[in-house]
Each structure stands twice: as structure tokens, then as C-alpha cells.
N, C-alpha and C positions, 0 to 999 in steps of 0.2 A: 682212267677211273671217274666215276660221276662225283660231282662234288656235294659234300654233305650239306644237309637243309636243315630249317629250323625244327621239323619234324624229328631228325636225328639227334638233336640234340636234347630234345626232350626225352626222348627214348633211351638216351644216355645217361641222363640226368635220373630217370627212374632206375635203371638198372644199378648205378652207383649206390643209390639209397637203399637199395635191397641187399648188395652183394660188397660193398665196401665198408668196412668198420669204422673208419674214420667219417665217411660222409654219413653213416647211418646214425651215427650218435650227435650230430651236429642239430642246433634249435635257432631260432630267430634271434637268441640272445647272443649264443657263441658266435652267430655269424657277423654280429654288428661290427666288429673291428675290420673285418675282412672288406665290408661294404665301403667304409671310409678309407682304407689303405687303397683299394682298388681305384677308387675315385680319384685319389692324388697321384697316382701312377698314370693316369688317362692325363690329367694335367701336364705333368712332367714330359709325356709324349707329344703333346701339342707344342709344348715350347720347345722340344727339341727339333720340329720341323720334320721329322722321320715318319713317313706315311707306312712304313712297316710294322714300325713300333707301334704307332698309334693303332693300327689295324688289330695287333696283338691283345694291346691292353684296354681297347673297346670290349674286345672279346671276353677278357676276364671280368669285365665291370658287368657286362651283359649276364654271366653265371650267376651273378647275385639273385636278381629277380627272378631268375630262374629257380634257383635251389630255395629261395623262400616261398615262391609259389606252389613248389612239389611239396615241401613241408607242411603247408597249409593245407593241399589237397588230401593230404593224409590223414588231417586232423578233420577233414569234411567242413574245413571252414570257408574256403573259396578256391578256386582253380587259376589258372593263368588265363583262361578266355576271361573269366570275369575281371582279372585286372585289366586285360585287353578292353573289354567292353567300356569299363568305366574310364579309361584313358580315352576313348574315341568319342565318347558321350561327353567329356570334359573339353575336348580340343573344339567340338562341333560348337557347344554352348559357349565358348569363351570367343568363337569367332563368326559372330554374325555378320561381320562385313564381309566374310568369305562365303560363308554356308546361307548368309540370307541377303536381307536390302540396307542394313545400318550402314551409318558412315564410320570410319575409324574413330575419329574424334568422339564421336556420341558413346563409341563401344569402350573406350577408355574411361571416360567419365563414369559410366554406368557399372563398369567393372569396380572400380574403387569405390564407390556408394554401394554396392551390394556387399562388397567384403566387409565394409564398416558395419552396414546392419547386421551380417551373420555373426560378428564376434563383439565380445564385451568391450574389448580393447583392439585398437588397430595396430599393437604388438604382438597380438597372441599369434600371427602367422610367422614369425620368426623363430625357426627351430631352437631347441636349449644346446644341441649338441654341435652346432657349428663352431669351427676354432673361434675363441675369443675376439681377435680382431675383426673377423668376419661378421661374427655377430653382432658386436658394437656398432659396426657400420650400418648394419642393415636396420638394427633398432633406431638409430638416429635418423636414418633416410625415411622410414615409416612415421617418427615424429615430426620431419620436417613436412611431411605431406599435410599433417594435421595444423601446421604454421608454428609448431614449435621448434625455432632455429634461430641462427644468428644471422644478423642482416650482410655479413661479409666477412673476409680473411682476418680482417684487423680487429674485428670485436673477438674472433676465436682465439687470436695471438694474446689478446689483452686476457682472456679466460685463461690460455695457459700459463701465462706469467703468475697470474693469482693463484692457479694451483700449484704452481712450483713453489711459490711464497709459503704456502701453508704446508706443504711437504717438508720444505727446509724447517719451519717451526716444529714439527711432528717428530724430525729426525734429532733435532736438539733435546727435545724433551725424553726420548728415548722409549716413548710409548708405541709398542709394536703394532697394536691393533689399530691405532690412529695413523701409523705410518702407513699399513697396508689400505686402508680407507682413502688416504690423501693420493697414494700412489695410482690407486685405481681410477681416481676422478682426474688425475694427470694424462693418464693413457686414454682415457675417454675423451678428453678435451683435444688430445692428439688425433684420435682417429676421426673428431668431427673436422678438424682442420683439413683432413685429406679429403673427407667428402665434401667440405666446402670449396676444395681447389680442384675437384671433379676427379680426383686420385683415389684407387682401390688402396685400402690401408694394408690388407693381406699381401698384395702384391708388391707394395712398396717395401715392406718389412722382408718379404722372401728376398729380394734383390738386393737389399742390404745384408741379409744372411749370406747370399752366394758371395757378395765381395768380401765380407770379412773372411770366409772359408777360403778364398782365393788368396788374400794377403796372407793370412796365417799360415797356410800351407807352404808359401814361399818364404816366409820368416824361418818355419823350421828347416827348409833346404838350406837357407841361408847360413844358419847358424850351423848345421852340419859341415857346411863347405870351409866353416872355421874351425872345425873340429870341437863344436860344443854342441849340448843341448839346451832347449830355451829354459828349462828347469833350473839349469846351473848358470843362466845369465842374471845380471842385475836388470832392474826396470830400466834404466839407462840405457843399456845395450839392447833391449827388447826394442825400445822406442825407436833407435836407430833402424834397426832392422824393418820396423814397420814402416817407417817412412820411404825406406828404400823400396819394400816392396810395392806400397802404393805408386812410386814412382817408375818403377819397372813395369807394371800393369799398365800404366797410364790412367791411374784414378786419383791420384794426386790432387 
């Protein structure tokens, strides 16, 4: 059997929009969550190291721009060819060191300068719908490009201690609005520490989430092996199982 092509994909998408009730009722707005979900599933596939899984998830992600372009075409707004044209145009514009005779270092400087000139604020290009940690780090990276940054990790650690003191004060006062404000400032400072240390805050927290899930799942198994459920155990008993789980997994 011949392999399906990109043109086959476009024809299938057109047919689905005509004949499938679910596909027909979708809009740009209703599809937003699927775009985000598919992107994260691609990330999981990359981390798994499974090429077959990555191939499948990239296909699921590819479907999203195809879907959006078909909806736009039906509205006579633009077509997939328009999307491709603009993409190729941008790639050529942004790589004069490849498609012209500019030097790579010169290109980077000119690129940043042009972006600054096109926007009222250097922060405008950071999408609001990014996950909060990722958005925070990108905002701080942009601010650092303008020179608004700490001089090193020690300064950031001092800032974290300052924000923690202010959070403690707000907790003692019981002012919920101030607690939320100060907690946000503390999280922002922690993200800045990650950036300063050359770490990706989103990845750091995801790894911590994975560790927590592994340990907690093992705690549940250990509790059941003792004939109990975690909800029926004291905090002291759960702390014991937590430490045992850490040691068993080798994360103590």
C-alpha cells in the first residue's frame, strides 16, 4: 500500500469538517485546549525516548494547525498555504547569515534590536497562556536582556529570604490578599534563582512532581502491605513511610 501524503491529510481534514458532527462544530476557541494538551504529550514522548511514541504524538500535534487552517479557510480568512508562505518568509528573514551574507553575531544583535523597536515593551512577546512558571522565567529572561537582573545567585538567595520574611509576616497578619501577593513574589524570586543558575524552572518542578508521585505511590503500597490506608494513619506513621520510600527509591 502506498504511504499517505500531506495532501491526503488535507483531504481527510476537509472531509471530516463536512461529514463528522464533532469536527464540524469545532472552532478556534474550542480547539485551544487540545493544542496545549498535544504539545505536552509531545514533550512526554521526547522524555520517554520512544521514537514510535514521538512519531505518533508529533502527528497529533500537527493535526492542530491543519485543523485551524481549515477552519480559517472556510471563513475565507487565510489558507494553509498562507501559513506556510509566512513561515518560510520569516525563516528567510531571520537567517540572513544562511540566505545572505550577514555574520551570525550581527544577525543576533540586529534581531534583538528590531524586536525592541517593533514593540512598546520587550516583554510583549511572552504569551500570557504559557504555564505560569515558564512565563515567569521568560519574562525575567527578557528583563535581563535589558539589564534588569541580579548580579548572581547570592543576591537572588538574599531576595528569596526577604520575600519569605514578608510572606511570614502576611501569614501572621492573616491578610489573604497580602498572603497571595507575597507568595507570588516568593515564587517569582525562586524562578529567578533557577534562571540565574541556568536551570529551567518548569523542568525542575516537573522533576520534583515526578519524585513526589513516585514516593507517594510507594507510600501507598507500603501502607497497604501493613493492612492500612494512608488516610487511617497518623502523620508520624506517614512520615516513616515517606522516608522509607525515599531510601528505597534512592532519593534520600
